[in-house]
C-alpha positions, 0 to 999 in steps of 0.5 A: 529497489527501494520504493514507498507508495503513500498518500500525502493527505494521510496523517499516518503516512506522513508520520511514518515517513518522518519516523522511517529513514527513507533516504534512497527511496523512490517516493510515489504519492498515489493520489497524484501519481496513480499506481499502474498495472505493472506496479500493482503486479510487482506488489502482488508478486511480493505479497502473494495477494491483492487482498493483502494490499487492499484497505478495508478501512477505506470510507469508499469500502463502506460506502460501496458496501463491499464487505457484504460482497464476495470479492475475488482476487480479480475484483480486488485487483480492479478496485486497486487500479480504479481507486487509489484509496483502496491501497493499504498505505503506506507500501514500502518495497525494499529489495525483494520484501514488501511492507504493507500498511501501518501496523506497529509490527509492520513498521518495526520489521521495516525499520529492522530491514533498512537499519 
């Protein structure tokens, strides 16, 4: 399976999608097509953590003062399902590997994987 979860209004996502060869990838824009429970569970199985999928730089994270709360994995899971902006973007799934976020290191590993 090859899939990418992204946000169309995110400049960084758009730049990465241009930079990476996404031929053959199923593309899901998360604002108009929210992630569902089974998709989140699949990401969790590959990443091993809901926190790893969670965007702590989201404006809503600051607005809700979540950094001063002791969040459990169940909390992270619920926030990810409730609000698309909490998903660290983009998320690429290539076969049985997941690439989360936009750091140079993650994108370089992704490029190596897809060739």
